[in-house]
N, C-alpha and C positions, 0 to 999 in steps of 0.2 A: 504493499499499499504505499502511496506517495505521502511525503511529509505534508502535514497540515500547517499552513502559515496562520498564526494566530494574530489577529489585529483587533482594534476597535474595543468593544465591550469585553470580548473574550480575553484580549490582552490585559485589560484591567482586572478581570477575575484572576487571571494567572499571577499578576503582581500581588494581588491580595493573598492569594494561596501561598505564594513563596514567602511573603512577609510573615504570614502566620507560622509557617514551617520553621523559619529561621529564628524566630523569637523564642526566648527562654520562658517567659511567662504567658499568661492568657491575654492575648491581644487580637484585635481584628481591625483591619484598615480598609479604606476606601481610596483608590488612586484617581488621578485627575481624568483619565479617559472615562471613568465610570461617573464621577461627580457631575460632569456637565451634560450627561446624556440620559438623565431621567427628567420627567417633567416636574422636577422639584423646584419649589419657589425658594427655597432656603436651605441651610445646612441641617436644620433639624430634620426635615423630610429625608435627607440622604442617610442620616444616622438611623432613621427608622428601619432600614433595610438590614441592620446587623443583628445577629441573634442576641436575645437578651435585652434589647433596647425597645422602649416604648416612649412615645411623645405625648405631651398634652397639646390639644388643638384649641384654637381660637373659635368664635362663632362662625367665622368664614371658612373653616376647615383647615387653615394653615397651621403647620406645626410651630410651637412656641419654644418649648424646651424639652430636655431629654432626661429620662430616668433610666437607670441601669439596674437590672436584675431585681425588680420588685420594689426597690426604694425610691422615693419621689425624687424630683429634680433638685430639691434642697440638699440632697446627699451626693450629688454629682459635681465633681470639681471640674471646671472648664478652663482651660489654658489656651492661650494664643502663643504659638512658637515656644511653648514650654513655660510661659510667663503668666501671671494672674491677669485676668480680664474681668471687668465689671461694667455692665451696660446699664445706664440709668433708664429704666423703663418699668412701667407697671405690668408688662406682660400681656395676658390675655384681657378680653373685655371684662369689665367688673372685678378684676383681680387687683390685689394690692401690689404685687410684685416686690415684696419687701424681704423675701427670703434670700438664700444664696445662690438660686438658680440664675442662669444667664438666659436672656432673651435671644435665641438664636434665629428668630425671623429677621434679625438685623443684619445677618450676613448671607450674601449670595454665594451660590456655589462656584461661580465662575473664576473667582480670584484666589481659589485655594488648590493646591496640588496633592494634598494628602490629609485624610481625617482618620484619626486613631482612637480607639477605644481600649483602654487598659482596665481590664476587669480584675486583674490581681495586681497589687501594689508592689513596687520595688522601692528601696529606701531613697533613691534619688528622684522620686517623683514628688512634686509639690503636694504637701498635706492638705487636707480639707475635704476630701471625698470619701466618706465611709462606704459608698457604693462602688466607687471607681472614678476614673479620670478620663476625660476626653480632650484631645488636643487638635487643634486646627493649625495646619502648616500652610502659611501663605506662600504665594508663588515667588520664586527667586530666579535671577537670570541664568545661572548655570544649571537650573533644572533641565534647560533644553539649550545647549550651546549654539552659538551662531546668531544670526539676525532673523527675527521671526515676528510677524504680526498675525494675531488671531482675532477673529470678530464673531459676532453672533447678533442677530436681530430677530425678535418674535413678535407677532401681533397677538394679543390676548383678548379673550371675551369670556365673561361669565354668563352662564344661562340666566335669562330674565333681565339682563342689563343691555340697554340699546347703545352703549358706547364701546369703543374698542380701545384697549390700552396697549401697552408696549413693554417689552423688556429687551435689554441689549447690553453687549459688553465688548470692550476692545482692549487688547493687551499687547504691548510692544516691548521687545527685549532684544538686546544686542550684547555680544561678548567678543572679546579678543583673548589673547593668551593670559592676560592678567586681570582685566577689568570686565565688569558686567553691570548693565543697568536695565532694569524693568520698571515700566509704568503700566498701570492699568486702571480701567473705570468700568463700572458696572452700574446700570440704572433701570428702574422700572417706574412706570406710571399705571396703576390698575384702578379700574372702576368696579365698584362693588355695590350690591344691594341684597342685604340678608335679612330674611324675615324670621320671626321667632316668637316664642311664648316663654314667659318667665312668671314665677309666683312669689319670689322672695319668701318662700316657705308656706307652711299651712298652719291653721289654727282653728280652734273650736270655740263656741260662746262661753261666757262666764255667767251661768244662770244665778239668779237671785234665789233666795230661799223660798219665796212664793212661786216662782217658775219651777223650781225643782221639786217642791213639795216636801222638803226635809229641812229641819231647822239648821242642820249643819251644812246645807248646800251641797252642790254636786261637784263636778269638775275633778274627778278622781284621776284623770289622765294628764293633768297639766294643760298648758296652753292658755286658753281663756282670754284671748287677745281682742274680743269684741263682745258687746253687750247687746242684749234684747231690751228695748225700752219697757218700762213698767206699764206704759199705757200707749195706745196707738197715737202718734202725733198727727197733727193736721198735715194733709197733703202727702200722706204715706203711700198712696196708690194701692193697686191690686184690689180695689173695692173694699178696702177696710174702712171701718167707722171710726172717726177720731174720737179719742176719749175712752175707748174700750180698754178695760184692764187686761193686761197680758200676763196671765198667771199660768199655772200648770194645766188647768182645765182648758184654758184658751188655746194653748199650744197643741194639746192633744186633739182638740176638736178641729183645729185648722191645719193639722198634719195627720190625717186619718191613716192608720196603720203603722205609724211610727210610735216608738216608745220615748219616754223622757230621757232614758239612758242613751238612745241613739241621737236625739236632738242635742243633748249635752256633749257627747263625745265625738259626734261626727265632724270630720275636719273638711275645711274649705281652703282654697288658696288665699293667703294673706292679701295678695294683690293678683287678681286675674289679668295678667298685663300682656297685651300683644304688642310686638315690637317691630320696628323697622329701622335698619341702620344702612345708610347708603352714602356714596360720595367717592372720594378719591384718595388713594394711598400711594405716596411717592417715596422712593428710596433711591439713593445714590451712595455708591461706595468707591473709593479709589485706593490703590496701593501704589508704593514707590519702594524699590529695593535696589541697593547698590552692593556690589561684592567686589573686594580687591584681593587678589591672590598673587603677592609678590613672588612667591615661590610655591613649590609643591607642598611645603610643610606649614604654610601660614595662610590663614583665611580670615579676612575682616569682612563684616556685613553690617548693614544698616537698613532695617525694615521700617516702614512707616505705613500706617493705615488710617484712613478717614472714612466715616460714615455719617450719613444724614438721612433721617427718616421723618416724614410728615404725613400725618393723617388728617385730612379735612372731610370730616364726616357730619352727617345729621343723623341725630338719634331721636326717634319719635316713639312714645308709648302712650297707650290709653289703658288704664287700669280700672277695674271694678274694684272699689275699696271694701274690703272686709276688715282688715286690722283697724282697731280703734273706732270701728263704725258702730251704728245701732240699727242694723238691718234687721228685718222681721221675717222669719222663715215661715213658708206655707207650702203645703202639699209636697213635703220633702220625702225622699226615699233614700235607702242606705244599702251599702253592699253586703251587709251581714245582719242577722238577727241579734247575735250576742255582741254587744258593743262595749262590754265592760273595760276592755283594754284599748278601746279605739275602733274607729271605722271610717269609712269613706262616704261622703255624700254622693249619691248617684245622680240626684236631680232634685229640683225644687224651684219655686218662685219666691223671690226675696224683695219685699217692699221696703220702702224708705231707703233706697239705694242711691249710690252717688259714684260718678266716674271722675277720674283725675287724669288731665292730660299732662305728660312730661315731654316738653319740647326742649332738646338740648342740642345745640351746635357744638360739636366736639372737635377741638384742635389739639393734637398731640405732636410735639417736636422733640426729637432726640438727636443728639449728635455725639460723636466719639472721635478722639484723637489718640493714636498710639504710636509710640516710637520705641523700637527694639534694636539697640546696637549690640554687637558681639564680636568675639575673637576665639577662633579655634587654632591652636598652635601645637604642632608635633615637634617637640624640642629635640627628640631623637627617636629611635625606633621603639623605645620602651617608656617614654615619658611624654605626656600630653597634658595641655592645659586649656580650659575653656573658661571664658568669662562673659557674662551676658547682663545687660541692664535693661530696664523697662520703666516706661512711664505711660499711663493712660489717663485721660480725663474725659468723662462723659457727662452730659447735662440733659435734663428732661424737663419739659414744660407742658402741663395739661391744663387747658382752659375749656371749661364745660359749663356755662351758665344754664340755668333752668327757668322756663316760663311755664307755670303750672296752674291754669284755671281749672275749674271744676264745674260739674253740672250742679244745679241748685238743689239743696235739700228742701223738702216740703213741696216739690213740684210734681209729685207723683211718678218719679222714676222707679221702675221696677226691673228686675232681671230674672229671666228664665235661664237656669243653669243645668246643663247636662254634662256629667263627667265623661271623658274619654279614657278608658284604661290603657290605651296604646298611644296617646298623644294629647294635643291640646283640647280642652274642654270647649263646649259650645256655651258662649255667654251672650245672650241676646237682650239688648236694651230695649225698653219701651219707648225711648226717644232716639232720634237720629243723632248718632255721634259724629256725623260728618257735617252738621249744621252749626255753624258758629253761634247763631242765636241761642243755642242750648247751653252755652258755658258762661259762667260768672266768676267774679273774683272771690266772693265770700267763702272763706275756708281754703282758697288756693294759696299759692306762694310763688315767689321768685327767688332765685338763688345765685349768688356770685361766690364761687369758691375755686380758687387757683391752687395749683400745686407745682413746686419746682424741686429738682433734685440735682445733686452733684455727687458723682462717684469719682474717686481718685485711686490709682494704684501706682506705686513706685517701689523699686527695689533693684537689688543686684544678687547674682548668683554666680557661683564659680565652682570648678571642679579640677582636681589634679589626679591624673590616672598613671599608674605605673604598672608595666607588665605587658603581656601579650595575650593571644587568644587561649592559651593553655592555663594561664593564671594571671590575674591582674588585681591590683587594689585601686579603689577610687576613694579620695577623700574630698568632700565638698560641703557646701553650705549656702544659705541665702538669707537675705534680710528683706522683709516686705512690709510696706506701710499701706494699709488699705482703709479707706474712709468712705462712709455713706452718709449724706445728709439729706433730709426731706424738710422742706418748709411749706407750710400751708398759709394761704391768704384768703380771708373771708370778709366781704362787705355786704353780706346778704341783708342784714337788718336795715342798714341805711338805704340800700336800693329798694328794699321792699316798702319802707316808709314812703319813699319818693313815688314809687310806682302806683301804689294802691293802699297806702296807709293813711291817707288823709292829709299829710302835710309833707311836701318835699324838703322842708328846711327845719322843722321843729318837731322833735319827739321826745318826750319824758316818760320813761317806763314807770308803772305804778299799777295798783290793783284794778284801775279802770282801763288798763290797756286793752286794745281791741285784738282779736285773733288775727292771724295772717290774712292780709288782703281782704279786710272786712267790708270793703266797698263803702267807706264812709263818704266818698265824694258825691254819693247821691243826696247827701244831706248838705245844703249850702252852709258854708262857714258862718258862725254867729247865730245860727238858728237853734231851736230847742232840739235837744237830743244830741248836740255836739259835745263830745267830752271835753272837760276843762281840767287843768292841773294847776294847783296853787304853787307859788314860789315858796321856797323853803328858807332862804336867807341864811343858811349855814353850810358848811362843807363845800362840795363842789358845786352846789346849786346857789351859792352866795351871789347876791346881785339880782336874782330873779324876783321881781315884785309884780304882784297881780297875776291873773290867770294866763295860762299858756293854752292856746286852742289850736286845733288842727286847721290847716288850710285845705287846698284842693289836691287831688292826686294827678300825677303826670299822665296816667292812662286810667280815666274814671271808669267805673263799672259800665256805664252806659256806652262808652266808646269801645270797650273790649272786642265786640264782634268785628269791628273795622280792622282789627289787627289779626284776626283769624281767617282761615280759608279752608275749603275742603281739601283733604290730604290724599296722597297717592296710596296710603295703606288702608283706606276705608274709614278714617276718622280724621278730625280736623288737625290742622297743623297751623304754625305761627308764621306770619309774613315777618321774618326776622330783620330784614333790612329796616323796615318801618318801625318795628318794635324797639330795635336797637337805638335808633335815633330819638324816638319819642320818649324812651325811658332813661335817656342820658346814660346808657350803659358804659360807654368807654370812660366817662369821668369816674364813675363808681368803681369800675375795674382797675383803672390806673391808680386809685387812691385807696386800694384795699389794704387794711392793716394785717400784719402777721397774726396767725392764730395757731393753736396747737394741732389742729386737725388738717385734713386734706380732702380733695374731692374723690380720691380713691378709697377713703376710709382709713389709710394708713397714718399712724401717729407720726407727728413731726419729731425730729430730733437728729442727733448725730451719733454714729458709732464709728470708732477709729481703732483699728487693730494693728499693733506692731508685733511682728513675729520674727523670731530668729531660729534658724534650723541648721543643724550640722548632722553629717551622716558619713558612714564608712561601709563600703561595699566590696565584697570579694566576688569575683566572677572567674569562671574558667570552664574547662572541660577535661575529662580524662575517660579512658577506655575502660569498659567492663565487658569482657568477652571481645567481640568484634565490633562493638558499637560504642558511640560516644555518649556520656552522660554530661550534660550542660548544667551549670548551677549559677545562681545569683543569690547571695546571702549577705544581709546587711542590717543595719539599725539606723534610725533617724531620731534624733532629739530635737524636740519642739518646745519653744516657749513663746507664750502669747501674752502681751500686755493689752488690755482692752480698756477704752474709755467710752462711757456711755453718757449722753447728754440729752436732756429733754426739757420741755416747758411744762410747768405745773401751775395752774391758776388757783389762787387762794383768795377767799372772800376777805375784804378789807374789814379789819376789826372794828372800825368805826360803825360798821353797819349793825353791831350789837352793843349798844352803849352799856357802860358798867352799871348804871342805875336800873337796868331792865327795861327802859323805855324803848320805843320804837320810833323810827323816822317817819315824818309825816307822809301820808299817802303812799307808803310802801317805797319811798325813795331809797336808792342804793348807791353807794360809792362804787366806783368801777373795781373789778377784781385786780389783785396784785399778781403779776406774772413773775414767777421764780424760775431760774434755770437750775435745774437739779443735775448734778454731775456725780457719777459713781465710777469706780475702777475695779477691775478684775485682773487677776494674773494666774496663769496655770501653765504647767509643763508636763511632757509626757515623753517616754521612749516608745518608739513605734518600730518594732522588729518586722522584718519581712525576708522570706526565703522562697525561691522557685527553683524547680529542677525540671529538665527535660531529657528523656532517654530516647534516643533514635533507634528504632528497630529496623536496621538496614536503610534502604531507601524508600521504604513504603509506608512506615508508620512511626508515630511519636507518642510516647507516654508522658503526660505532665502531671505535676502536683505543686501546690503553692500554699503557703501560709502567710498571713499578714495581719497586723493590727492597724487599723485606720481610724481616723478622727474626722468629724464634722463639727465645726463650732456651732454654738446655739443659733437659733433663728433670730436675726436682728430685730424683726418686727415684734417678737415676744418679749424682748428685753428693754425696749424704750420705756422710761418712766411715764407716769401719767395715765389718764383715763380717755379712752376713745369710744365713740358710739358708732356702731356698724350700721345703723338705719335712721331714718329721720324721726322715728317715733320714740327714740330713746329707750328702747325696750331691752337693749342689750348692751352692756358696758364691758369694755375690755380694759383690764389693767395690766401694765407691763410688769415683767419680773426681771430686773437687771442681774440677779444672782444665779441665773441658770447655768447649768454645767454643760460641758460638750458631750457629744454622743461619741462612744468608742465601739468599735466592731471588731470581733475576731473572725477572720475569714479563712475558710478552707476550700480549696479547689482541687479536683481531680478530672483528668481528661484523657481520652483516647482519640487519635487522629489517624486516618487511613488515606494516604495520598495515591490516587489512582491514575495519575498521569496528566501532564499539562495543568489545567485549572481544576481538575477533578479532586474532590475532597469529601470524605465522610467522617463526621466528628461527633462524639458524645462527651458532654461535660457535666460534672455534678458539682454543685456548690452549696455551702452553707455560710450564713452570716449570723453571728450572735451579737446583738447590740445591747449595750447597757447605757445608763444615763439617759434613757428615753424620756420623752416628755408626754404629758397628757393635758387636755384642756379641762381644768378644773371649773365646774359651773355651779353656782349656788343662787338661789333665789333670795334677794335682799329687799327690804323696804327702800325706797329712793333715799331716805335720810342717811342710809349707809355711806353714800358717796360723799357726804360732807367732809369726812376726814381726809378725802383727796381734793378738796377745794371745789367740788361740784355741788352747787345749790340750784334751787329752782330758778332763781334770777339769773344764774349764769348760762341757763339754756337759751337757745334761740326760740323765736315765737312758734315755729312748727313743733319743737320738742315740747314747749310748755303746753301747747294745745293738746298734744297727745297725752301728756301727764294728766291734764285736766279730765280728758275723756276716760281715764282709768281711775278717776276718783280724787285726783289732785295730789300734791307732794306728800301729804300725810297718810295717804292710803295706797297709792300706786306702788307696785313692786317692779323690780327690774332683774334680769338675768346678769350676774357678775361672772365673767370668765377670765381666767389667767392660766398661763402655762406654768407647770410645775414638774420638776423631775420626779420620776417614780424608781423605786428600787428594783423593779422587775426586769426580766430579760426577754428581749424579742428575738426569736429564732426564725430565720428565712432559709428555707431548703428549696433547691431548684434543680432542674435538669434542661441542658440546652442540646438541641440536635441540629446539625447542619449537613446538607448534601448538595454539593456543587457538581454537576454532571454534564459534560458534552456528550452529545449522542452520536459520536463519530462511527460507531458500529453500524448505524443506518446506512452509511456510505457503501460499505462493502456488501451488505445484504440487499438493500433496496435502491441504492444510488441516490439516496437523499443525504444532502449535506447541510451542515450549518445549524442544526438544532441543538438545544441544550436547556437545562433549567438550574435554578439556584433557589434552594428551599431551606428554611430554618424554623424551628419551633422552640418555644420556652414554656416549661411548666414551673410554677411557683407556688409553694405552700408556706404560710407563716403561722407561728404558734407563740403563745405567750403564757407565762405563769401569772399574769396580772394584767393591768390596764394599759400595758405598752402595745400599740398597734400602729402599723405602718399603713396609712390610708392610700387609696388609689393603686393597690397592688393588683394587677391583672393576673388571675391564676393561670391563664393560658394565652399565649400570643403565637402568631406564626406569619411568616412572609413567604410568598412563592412568586418566582419570576420565571416565565417560560421566554426563551429568546430564539431568534433565528438571525444568522449573520452569514451572508454569502454574496459575493459579487457586487459589493457596494450597497447592499439592501440590509438594513438592520431593523428588526422588529422586536418589540418586547411588550408582553402583557404581565402585569404585576398586581398583586393584591396583598394587603396588610389587614391582620385581624386582631382585635384586642377584646378579650372577654370582659364583661362588665364586672364591677367590684364596688365595695363600699368606699365612699370618697370622703366621709366625715365621721366624727364621733357622734355620740348619742346626745340627747338633750337639745335638740334642735328646736328653736322657737319655744323653749319652755316645756317641751313635750318630752319626758324622760326617755321614753322608748324610741324616739324618732331620730334616724340618721339619713344621710343622703347616699344615693347609689347611682352609678352610671350604667347605661345599657351597653350591650355588645356593639362594637363598632367595626365595620369592614368596609375597606375602600379599594376600588379597582382603578387601575391606571393604564394608559396605553401610551407607549413612545415608539417613535420611528424616525429613521434618517435614511436619506437616499443620496449616496455619493454620486454626483452627477459626472465627476471626472472618471471614475471607475466604470460607471454604467455606459456613458456615451462616449467617453474618451476626450471630453471637453477639457483642455489643459486649464489648471487652476480654478476649475468651476467650484462652486460652494456645494455644501451638502444641504438638501432640502429637509427640513424637520417638521413633523406633524405629531403633536402630543395632545392627549386628553386626559385631564385629571379628574378623579372622582366620577368615573363613567356612570355609576348608578345613582348619583346625587344622594350619597349615604346621609343618614339622619344622626345628628348629635342629640342625645336625650338623656336626661337624668330623672330620678324619681325621689320622693320623700317618703320614707318610712314603709309605704306599701308600693308594690310593682305598679299598680293602677293610678298612683298619684303623680302625675307629670309635674316635676320640679321646674325643668327647662327643656326646651326643644328648639333646634335650629336646623335649617336646611341650607348648607353652604353653597349649593349649586355646583354645576359642572363647568370646568374651566377648559377652554379650547385655545391651543397654542399653535401657530403656523409661523414658520420663519426659515431662516438659513443660517448657516455658519460655515466658517472656512478659515484657512491660514496661507500665508505666502511669506 
């Protein structure tokens, strides 16, 4: 049989197979020919095709970050050319992005020549990844000596979007005997339109004793985030008679067939929220690299990388309000008879309902600068030295104002609700939600909340190596300084007062304060019913004499419909340009004061970590029988000094006079902001050992042990209190004293090499984690937060209104959660399988050439002797790629599958038994290229590419407590990409 010349995708597979075979530890790599030839929009998508790797996806289906072998992205250490990298980004939609994961959607595949996953640690790898390390190797000029220009351009279109986007790249490199220069740029402009459904959790009603029929009340399952009024209010709708008492008898009579237990424990979406997010996503990345090789023994390099990403999106939601509401259930049905531990509402009609529009123009800007100089010097045949420095700086700005009018209470709005156990429910309003005239300010809100982040990494690392391939010693170390700062800016109260609070210039809070956007402009200034506030003459109110009255609103309630219009998603939207100008948004945005919170929900603050590490490694090989045993044994010492800084607001002591008196009319001095700073220091020895035994030319046996570390989640360490939702129902308190995670790792593997790119491998692994954390949740009275400086008066109007609806600050309760270390051990066991097989035997038997496949699967099982749990662990994942490559035609069909899993702890929304779960997810892709030079003989002709991503429009869905309770659901859409690439 004639020799088969391996090129293109098969060449990349062969490079990956060779690299795996030559490595001592458990590693997998993707090489350049492979990286650019999938319809992958970023590096996260490329990593997803490696055994044991899963990715988290955004609502648009794009991969965001990477998890290794069952542990979340927070446990994966990401490096750029071997050095730390940190991107200032919130990550996926509605995520806080404050853990240690790296947003890989920021990096295109075009500018990198090699991606490596290190699943077993060696002592010279940067610490920080209890699960493993991934390294991104950017392109350098001597990767391909000579003068070369490569280019690519693709048009892109998402299904359901009427605009065409583009992706493209260009890389130029040139070398001579001693010098090389490479410059490259990659960019994209994508247009998206993603529709979805979101609930922000589920909850059940808090029945009164009269409604429950028991003196002790009901609500044995927790939750209780909405109330049923004691009497039918005027304008409730659904044919109900105002003034009727709503007690147990009334509820049973108006919900025939239902029991009080079902009515009490049946859960509904806290917000039945349908969403549309559409707009433009731009990204541009550039690299520059210079290499100087004055002789064969010395190499200097300087790598630079720049990235810029900007999302200009519009996000529209219309939500049926259940949380903090007073809806009235009628004709309800449930999914089970016995509802003692909870059940789902199947259907019902709900009077006294209200809808809330959230219109949010979203602008996110991220940039990154990275400089990476280095030196490799072979002093002699047995002595080598390497030195590398690194500096990166990344900034992030997220601007997302909210305009939120509502349908009027008391106007007869009812909802017919039908649950869908496999998707979004049907929520039918009795009024047209696409009619601007059906929306008012009363009870609505506007919001200005900005967020800015800065991440910096700087450091130096070096190593001295003595010996040869039979035996060598390497002594090395590094110093790294990594900082992350988050700042929030909020001017919501002032903007809200101006837009719809009754007076654009004067507002004095007190017990007569109106709820958010109360529509006071319908009452002319100076007339009866207009609230007035006396001057106090003391403290910060000194100099105010006589009454202070509200004036007019910038957007009076009567004018509101003029700023709304029918929307593309089936409900009203905001004419933002008009609204922005009329509300004086730019003034209030530009003058927003700093606050402790942020618009992602992340707590503001600074975490700075200075770490020093030193290591010693012995590597070599010797013969056992006729085969080589290769080894790598070493230990790494790591010391970390951590500084944590955050803002804590404390009530001014003058608000509580020593004589026990109160300030007139509820006046308050502003809160005092303190900067709280704490310090931690810890060190650890991290041993690591790997061995590989070659069984002739056909097989390799591997084993590895390592102890690895992941530093605590920064978000869980920042001091202060943050609220995760506008209703102030859940408070998160930081714990600066958290300890790191440590993992003892064992790996065993057998690999059979069948020729060329052919490979069959089976790997078993175990990870035993200690120092794990759990989310400790307790129910506390609102007054509990006073010790942290949070009082009723320190809340914004929306939060105060929510507290009032739950009985006021003396009655309302909150869920308080904080991360704490647990003494328990988490054990993760797993198996990995990989089979790469060219089907060359088909040539001799059937005359068919060019076919093959690449398949892998991973099984993961986790066990714990306590509350230590790794969430988001998929028990089973697999990837399969079938390829054809012959005569310039390259075709590939691939699929990735991830089994659903639990994605959160219990006690969601105050329901002790409730957790969140993700559904199974499977995505199919098609990729192809046609080499016109090889097919038609056209000299220097480019390759034509046709790719389709997410062929079946796979669904991203999660559920709450029960399989039939849809928590979120999105359809990312199908992506079509057509273009060309070439080089000369």
